[in-house]
Kinemage of the C-alpha trace (Angstrom):
@kinemage 1
@onewidth
@group {chain A} dominant
@subgroup {mainchain}
@vectorlist {calphas} color= white
{ca met a 1} P -15.113 22.124 -89.074
{ca thr a 2} L -14.582 25.741 -87.285
{ca asn a 3} L -11.508 27.317 -87.633
{ca tyr a 4} L -10.184 28.892 -84.630
{ca ile a 5} L -7.136 29.785 -85.760
{ca glu a 6} L -7.427 32.738 -87.926
{ca pro a 7} L -7.902 36.394 -88.234
{ca leu a 8} L -9.191 38.307 -84.909
{ca val a 9} L -11.779 40.541 -85.821
{ca gln a 10} L -11.929 42.396 -82.617
{ca glu a 11} L -9.628 44.049 -80.204
{ca ser a 12} L -6.725 41.434 -79.438
{ca thr a 13} L -6.592 41.041 -75.580
{ca pro a 14} L -4.894 37.778 -74.052
{ca ser a 15} L -7.883 36.454 -73.373
{ca ile a 16} L -9.804 36.794 -76.663
{ca ile a 17} L -6.420 35.127 -77.576
{ca ala a 18} L -6.553 32.281 -74.768
{ca asp a 19} L -9.912 31.575 -75.381
{ca lys a 20} L -9.500 30.936 -79.660
{ca leu a 21} L -6.423 28.601 -78.462
{ca arg a 22} L -8.759 26.731 -75.911
{ca lys a 23} L -10.904 26.378 -78.611
{ca ala a 24} L -9.074 25.342 -81.330
{ca ile a 25} L -7.199 22.739 -78.762
{ca gly a 26} L -10.560 21.441 -77.655
{ca his a 27} L -12.109 20.676 -81.131
{ca gly a 28} L -8.495 19.237 -82.390
{ca glu a 29} L -7.102 22.023 -84.912
{ca leu a 30} L -4.510 22.487 -82.247
{ca arg a 31} L -3.530 18.248 -81.829
{ca pro a 32} L -2.425 16.667 -79.065
{ca gly a 33} L 1.565 16.596 -79.170
{ca met a 34} L 1.367 19.356 -81.239
{ca gln a 35} L 3.945 21.685 -80.825
{ca leu a 36} L 3.157 25.849 -81.264
{ca gly a 37} L 5.266 28.004 -83.648
{ca glu a 38} L 4.836 31.560 -81.788
{ca ala a 39} L 5.375 33.010 -85.066
{ca asp a 40} L 3.135 31.114 -87.034
{ca leu a 41} L 0.106 31.549 -84.622
{ca ala a 42} L 1.003 35.489 -84.176
{ca arg a 43} L 0.896 35.473 -88.286
{ca lys a 44} L -2.557 33.145 -88.428
{ca leu a 45} L -4.617 35.255 -85.828
{ca gly a 46} L -3.296 38.399 -87.005
{ca val a 47} L -1.724 39.641 -83.634
{ca ser a 48} L 1.655 40.543 -82.168
{ca arg a 49} L 4.023 38.130 -79.612
{ca gly a 50} L 3.283 40.050 -76.791
{ca pro a 51} L -0.414 39.091 -76.171
{ca leu a 52} L -0.085 36.004 -78.113
{ca arg a 53} L 2.321 35.058 -75.455
{ca glu a 54} L 0.329 36.123 -72.558
{ca gly a 55} L -2.147 34.211 -74.257
{ca met a 56} L -0.439 31.072 -74.098
{ca gln a 57} L 1.197 31.506 -70.761
{ca arg a 58} L -2.746 31.338 -69.478
{ca leu a 59} L -2.912 28.096 -70.866
{ca thr a 60} L 0.006 26.806 -69.466
{ca gln a 61} L -0.980 27.454 -66.808
{ca glu a 62} L -4.458 25.819 -67.037
{ca gly a 63} L -2.019 22.843 -67.910
{ca leu a 64} L -3.257 22.437 -71.754
{ca leu a 65} L -0.444 23.700 -72.861
{ca val a 66} L 3.139 22.373 -71.552
{ca ala a 67} L 6.684 23.508 -72.173
{ca ile a 68} L 9.412 21.316 -72.633
{ca arg a 69} L 12.960 23.094 -72.041
{ca asn a 70} L 15.199 23.325 -75.105
{ca arg a 71} L 11.833 22.077 -77.457
{ca gly a 72} L 9.189 24.769 -76.930
{ca leu a 73} L 5.642 24.467 -76.276
{ca phe a 74} L 3.066 21.818 -76.995
{ca val a 75} L -0.426 20.997 -76.344
{ca val a 76} L -0.332 18.321 -73.459
{ca asp a 77} L -1.318 14.925 -74.630
{ca met a 78} L -3.680 13.037 -72.652
{ca thr a 79} L -2.155 9.940 -71.481
{ca pro a 80} L -4.953 7.202 -69.808
{ca asp a 81} L -3.747 8.574 -66.133
{ca asp a 82} L -4.807 12.466 -67.721
{ca val a 83} L -7.633 11.189 -68.429
{ca arg a 84} L -8.875 9.527 -64.816
{ca asp a 85} L -7.209 12.766 -63.004
{ca met a 86} L -9.260 15.244 -65.265
{ca tyr a 87} L -12.433 13.109 -64.588
{ca leu a 88} L -11.560 12.863 -60.721
{ca ala a 89} L -11.784 16.631 -60.798
{ca arg a 90} L -14.780 17.221 -63.592
{ca glu a 91} L -16.503 15.016 -60.870
{ca ala a 92} L -15.665 17.150 -58.254
{ca ile a 93} L -16.755 20.793 -60.066
{ca glu a 94} L -20.113 18.803 -61.337
{ca arg a 95} L -20.838 16.892 -57.999
{ca ala a 96} L -20.619 20.588 -56.319
{ca ala a 97} L -23.018 21.804 -58.573
{ca ala a 98} L -25.429 19.850 -58.339
{ca his a 99} L -25.685 20.220 -54.674
{ca lys a 100} L -26.326 23.412 -55.108
{ca ile a 101} L -28.814 22.870 -57.849
{ca leu a 102} L -30.638 20.798 -55.448
{ca ala a 103} L -31.102 23.476 -53.121
{ca gly a 104} L -32.608 26.170 -55.387
{ca asp a 105} L -35.517 25.368 -57.996
{ca his a 106} L -34.100 21.702 -59.283
{ca arg a 107} L -37.245 21.173 -61.238
{ca ala a 108} L -36.737 24.090 -63.642
{ca ala a 109} L -32.974 22.905 -63.558
{ca gly a 110} L -34.135 19.641 -64.387
{ca thr a 111} L -36.705 20.489 -67.658
{ca val a 112} L -33.324 22.184 -68.844
{ca leu a 113} L -31.466 19.504 -68.898
{ca leu a 114} L -34.139 17.284 -70.261
{ca gly a 115} L -34.301 19.848 -73.367
{ca val a 116} L -30.119 19.286 -73.828
{ca val a 117} L -31.024 15.582 -73.677
{ca ala a 118} L -33.861 15.559 -76.325
{ca glu a 119} L -30.853 17.419 -78.255
{ca met a 120} L -28.679 14.493 -78.001
{ca ala a 121} L -31.208 12.266 -78.582
{ca ala a 122} L -32.213 14.043 -82.045
{ca ala a 123} L -28.113 13.901 -83.307
{ca thr a 124} L -27.091 11.405 -85.412
{ca asp a 125} L -23.405 12.128 -86.248
{ca pro a 126} L -20.973 11.081 -83.400
{ca ala a 127} L -19.309 14.736 -83.707
{ca glu a 128} L -22.377 16.223 -82.943
{ca val a 129} L -23.639 13.626 -80.275
{ca gly a 130} L -20.161 14.535 -78.275
{ca glu a 131} L -20.485 17.756 -78.411
{ca val a 132} L -24.156 17.985 -76.938
{ca asp a 133} L -22.894 15.549 -74.157
{ca ile a 134} L -20.846 18.544 -73.606
{ca ala a 135} L -22.973 21.084 -73.229
{ca phe a 136} L -24.814 18.906 -70.927
{ca his a 137} L -22.523 19.084 -68.366
{ca glu a 138} L -21.174 22.611 -69.056
{ca arg a 139} L -25.135 23.873 -68.216
{ca leu a 140} L -25.307 21.504 -65.489
{ca val a 141} L -22.612 23.316 -63.986
{ca gln a 142} L -23.677 26.685 -65.182
{ca leu a 143} L -27.273 26.155 -63.899
{ca ala a 144} L -25.448 26.221 -60.150
{ca ala a 145} L -24.457 29.900 -60.411
{ca ser a 146} L -21.180 29.831 -59.373
{ca pro a 147} L -18.848 31.233 -61.997
{ca arg a 148} L -15.597 30.104 -59.991
{ca leu a 149} L -17.400 26.298 -60.526
{ca ser a 150} L -17.546 27.226 -64.363
{ca arg a 151} L -14.268 28.895 -64.664
{ca met a 152} L -12.473 25.555 -63.023
{ca his a 153} L -14.902 23.654 -65.149
{ca gln a 154} L -13.778 25.266 -68.573
{ca thr a 155} L -9.892 23.792 -68.718
{ca phe a 156} L -11.859 19.934 -67.808
{ca ile a 157} L -14.300 20.358 -70.520
{ca thr a 158} L -11.640 21.939 -73.122
{ca glu a 159} L -9.301 18.533 -71.771
{ca thr a 160} L -12.877 16.258 -72.201
{ca arg a 161} L -13.462 17.562 -75.833
{ca met a 162} L -9.946 16.346 -76.970
{ca cys a 163} L -10.569 12.854 -75.944
{ca ile a 164} L -13.887 12.694 -77.143
{ca his a 165} L -12.853 13.560 -80.552
{ca ala a 166} L -9.901 11.746 -80.612
{ca leu a 167} L -11.867 8.810 -79.935
{ca glu a 168} L -15.327 9.385 -81.340
{ca glu a 169} L -15.476 5.605 -83.336
{ca thr a 170} L -15.203 3.927 -79.463
{ca tyr a 171} L -17.080 6.978 -77.751
{ca ser a 172} L -20.106 7.257 -80.091
{ca ala a 173} L -22.416 4.107 -78.524
{ca ser a 174} L -25.228 7.220 -78.907
{ca glu a 175} L -28.530 5.546 -76.845
{ca val a 176} L -26.488 4.508 -74.208
{ca arg a 177} L -25.147 8.241 -73.424
{ca val a 178} L -29.190 9.531 -74.029
{ca glu a 179} L -30.296 7.069 -71.457
{ca glu a 180} L -27.701 8.353 -68.965
{ca his a 181} L -28.076 11.964 -69.035
{ca arg a 182} L -32.035 11.780 -69.313
{ca ala a 183} L -31.811 9.295 -65.905
{ca leu a 184} L -29.611 12.103 -64.435
{ca ala a 185} L -31.707 15.170 -65.603
{ca glu a 186} L -34.723 13.184 -64.246
{ca ala a 187} L -32.756 12.760 -60.899
{ca val a 188} L -31.976 16.080 -60.802
{ca gln a 189} L -35.851 17.232 -61.428
{ca ser a 190} L -36.891 14.759 -58.769
{ca gly a 191} L -34.222 16.578 -56.270
{ca asp a 192} L -33.153 13.255 -55.118
{ca pro a 193} L -29.527 14.291 -53.683
{ca asp a 194} L -28.378 10.746 -53.156
{ca leu a 195} L -29.525 9.514 -56.493
{ca val a 196} L -28.021 12.430 -58.218
{ca asp a 197} L -24.695 12.069 -57.016
{ca arg a 198} L -24.588 8.466 -57.545
{ca leu a 199} L -25.756 8.797 -60.881
{ca leu a 200} L -23.422 11.461 -61.690
{ca thr a 201} L -20.230 9.121 -60.350
{ca ala a 202} L -21.156 6.255 -62.132
{ca his a 203} L -21.259 8.403 -65.433
{ca met a 204} L -17.793 9.431 -64.849
{ca asp a 205} L -16.750 6.213 -64.252
{ca asp a 206} L -17.993 5.227 -67.205
{ca ala a 207} L -16.733 8.097 -69.421
{ca ile a 208} L -13.315 6.725 -68.125
{ca thr a 209} L -13.712 3.559 -69.017
{ca arg a 210} L -15.179 4.345 -72.295
{ca leu a 211} L -11.625 6.439 -73.029
{ca thr a 212} L -9.218 4.723 -71.601
{ca thr a 213} L -10.542 1.436 -73.186
{ca arg a 214} L -8.726 0.750 -77.146
């Protein structure tokens, strides 16, 4: 497992620190509900408290960290309602991205996405399948070439990672996930907006069911 909370080897800026913390949260190094100790994090990252506070403030604004009065700063804990709300936002972003892709070279975009599906089909470890699943959706939004959609999507992808890593055992039906993503990639390649929209919505609904049913 990659450790993200380790000394930085390049110039320390709030954005670099925020990115390190974001990855640590997404990959479970900083767990949901965990309290963050400023002094301990500053020591582990090898940075001063000023840039660290700014980096943590960015994640607080994104909703990945929550400040509880008289207690401190904590990693957000994803409840079933949070999962549903997060997927509502993700669905809006990814449907918008798909709409833009379909107005351009959708055949090339579909080919790229099918390449990611092939990686998912070849993966055997549940954690690896989960990462390729996420990579598919990151690539979908990137293919829209919209910096703003990508920026908004980044926070929700971190929250998705939190959910998937916490529930790998119940979210590892890889064959079903491969087929869902293949169908979506083929729909993008065909340029059928109604089918893409329908499959994206169904895919998000299915993910909510998997992640909120224990």
